C-alpha positions in Angstrom: -59.5 83.9 42.5 -57.7 82.3 39.6 -54.3 80.8 40.4 -51.2 82.2 38.6 -49.9 80.0 35.8 -46.3 80.7 36.7 -45.2 79.3 40.2 -43.8 81.9 42.6 -40.1 81.9 43.3 -39.1 80.4 46.6 -39.4 83.0 49.4 -37.0 81.3 51.9 -34.2 78.8 51.9 -36.6 76.2 53.2 -38.8 75.9 50.1 -39.4 72.9 47.8 -41.3 72.5 44.6 -43.8 69.7 44.2 -44.6 67.7 41.0 -47.2 70.3 40.0 -44.6 73.1 40.2 -46.1 74.6 43.3 -43.8 76.0 45.9 -44.1 75.2 49.6 -42.2 76.9 52.4 -41.2 74.8 55.4 -39.9 77.6 57.5 -40.7 77.1 61.2 -41.9 80.0 63.3 -43.0 80.0 67.0 -46.7 80.1 65.8 -46.2 77.0 63.6 -44.2 75.3 66.4 -47.2 75.7 68.6 -49.5 74.3 65.9 -47.3 71.2 65.6 -47.4 70.9 69.4 -51.2 70.9 69.3 -51.4 68.4 66.4 -52.0 64.7 66.6 -49.5 62.5 64.7 -50.5 59.1 66.2 -51.6 57.8 62.8 -48.1 58.0 61.4 -45.8 57.7 64.5 -45.9 56.0 67.9 -43.4 58.4 69.6 -44.4 60.9 72.2 -42.6 64.2 71.8 -42.6 67.9 72.9 -41.9 69.9 69.7 -40.8 73.0 71.6 -38.2 70.9 73.5 -37.4 68.1 71.2 -35.1 65.3 72.1 -32.8 63.0 70.0 -35.6 60.5 69.5 -37.7 63.2 67.8 -35.0 64.0 65.2 -34.3 60.3 64.7 -38.0 59.7 63.9 -38.0 62.6 61.4 -35.0 60.9 59.7 -36.3 57.4 59.7 -40.1 57.9 59.2 -41.0 59.7 56.0 -44.7 59.7 56.8 -44.0 61.5 60.1 -41.7 63.9 58.3 -44.4 64.8 55.7 -47.1 65.0 58.3 -45.0 67.7 60.0 -44.5 69.3 56.5 -48.2 69.4 55.9 -48.8 71.2 59.2 -46.2 73.8 58.3 -47.7 74.5 54.8 -51.4 74.6 55.6 -51.4 78.4 55.6 -50.1 78.2 51.9 -53.1 76.2 50.7 -55.0 79.2 49.5 -52.1 80.5 47.4 -51.5 77.1 45.9 -55.0 75.5 45.7 -57.3 78.5 46.0 -58.9 77.1 49.2 -59.5 79.8 51.8 -58.8 79.3 55.5 -62.6 79.5 56.1 -63.1 76.6 53.6 -60.3 74.7 55.2 -62.5 74.5 58.4 -64.6 72.0 56.4 -63.4 68.4 56.9 -64.1 67.7 53.3 -62.1 70.6 52.0 -59.3 69.9 54.4 -59.0 66.2 53.4 -59.2 67.1 49.7 -56.4 69.6 50.0 -54.3 67.2 52.1 -54.8 64.5 49.4 -53.8 66.8 46.6 -50.7 67.7 48.6 -49.8 64.1 49.2 -50.3 63.2 45.6 -47.9 65.9 44.4 -45.0 64.2 46.3 -43.0 61.7 44.3 -39.7 60.1 45.3 -37.3 63.0 44.3 -39.8 65.6 45.8 -40.0 63.7 49.0 -36.2 63.6 49.3 -36.0 67.4 48.7 -38.9 68.1 51.1 -37.3 66.1 53.8 -34.0 67.8 53.2 -35.6 71.3 53.5 -37.5 70.2 56.7 -34.3 69.1 58.4 -32.7 72.4 57.4 -35.6 74.3 58.8 -35.4 72.3 62.1 -31.7 73.1 62.3 -32.5 76.8 61.8 -35.3 76.8 64.4 -33.3 74.7 66.9 -29.7 76.0 66.5 -28.6 74.2 69.7 -29.7 70.9 68.1 -27.5 71.3 65.0 -24.9 68.9 66.4 -27.6 66.3 67.0 -28.9 66.7 63.4 -25.4 66.7 61.9 -24.6 63.5 63.9 -27.7 61.8 62.6 -27.1 62.9 59.1 -23.5 61.6 59.2 -24.7 58.3 60.6 -27.4 57.9 57.9 -24.8 58.7 55.2 -22.4 56.2 56.7 -25.1 53.5 56.9 -26.1 54.1 53.3 -22.5 53.9 52.2 -22.0 50.6 54.1 -25.2 49.2 52.4 -24.0 50.2 49.0 -20.5 48.6 49.7 -22.1 45.4 50.9 -24.4 45.3 47.8 -21.5 45.8 45.5 -19.5 43.1 47.2 -22.2 40.4 46.8 -23.3 41.5 43.3 -21.1 38.9 41.5 -22.5 36.1 43.7 -26.0 37.3 43.2 -25.5 37.3 39.4 -24.1 33.7 39.6 -27.1 32.6 41.7 -29.6 34.2 39.4 -27.9 32.7 36.3 -27.9 29.3 38.0 -31.6 29.6 39.0 -32.5 30.5 35.4 -30.6 27.6 33.9 -32.0 25.1 36.4 -35.5 26.5 35.8 -35.1 26.2 32.0 -33.8 22.6 32.4 -36.7 21.6 34.6 -39.2 23.2 32.3 -37.7 21.3 29.3 -37.8 18.0 31.2 -41.4 18.5 32.2 -42.3 19.4 28.7 -40.6 16.2 27.3 -42.2 14.1 30.0 -45.7 15.5 29.1 -45.1 14.7 25.5 -43.9 11.1 26.1 -46.9 10.3 28.4 -49.5 11.7 25.9 -51.8 9.0 24.4 -51.2 8.4 20.7 -53.3 10.5 18.4 -55.6 8.8 15.8 -53.1 9.7 13.0 -50.4 7.7 14.9 -52.5 4.4 15.0 -51.6 2.1 12.2 -54.6 1.3 9.9 -56.2 -2.0 10.7 -55.5 -4.8 8.3 -58.4 -5.7 6.1 -59.8 -9.1 6.8 -59.1 -12.0 4.6 
C-alpha cells in the first residue's frame, strides 16, 4: 500500500513529528502500559521499575536518560509503523523487519525532535498517571533550575575563559615562532651559502 505524500495531522495532544515529517502518537493506554511492562530495557537503563506503579526513580530516569525515554517511545509507537513505514504487524514479527523499522525510527530523531518527543512523552505520562503530576512537575522545575544555574555559571566565567583562550593562543604562537627560528638557525648552510674556494696560486 503506497504511503500518503502528506503527513497526517496529529490525532492527540501527545504527537510529535520526526525529521521525515511522519507523525507519532505517544498516548499511553492500559494495553500499551502492559506492553511496556513486558518489555526489556536493560540495554539502555539499569533501573528496575514497575510501569503500572512507577516510583520517583522511574520518572527521574525518563528525565535524565534520553535513550531510555526513546526506548519507551518506540514501544508506544510500534502499532503506527504500518501507517508510517508500510510494514504490517505480521512483517514486524520478523526480527529483520523489526530491526529495520526501529533503525529508521531512530535515524529520524535529531536534537530538536528528541526534545519534542521527550516533552510529549512526559505529558503523556502525566496524563496516564494524574496522581504523579506533582512528582513530574517537581522534577521539571528542578531540571529547569539546574539548567538556569549552569547557564549562569557559564556566563560568569566566560570573560575568564576568553582571557585564558587568548593567552593560550598567544603563547602557542610565540612558541611556534621560537621553534621555527631555532630550526632555521640550526639548519646546515646550503651550497649557495658557502663562499667559492679561492683558486690556487
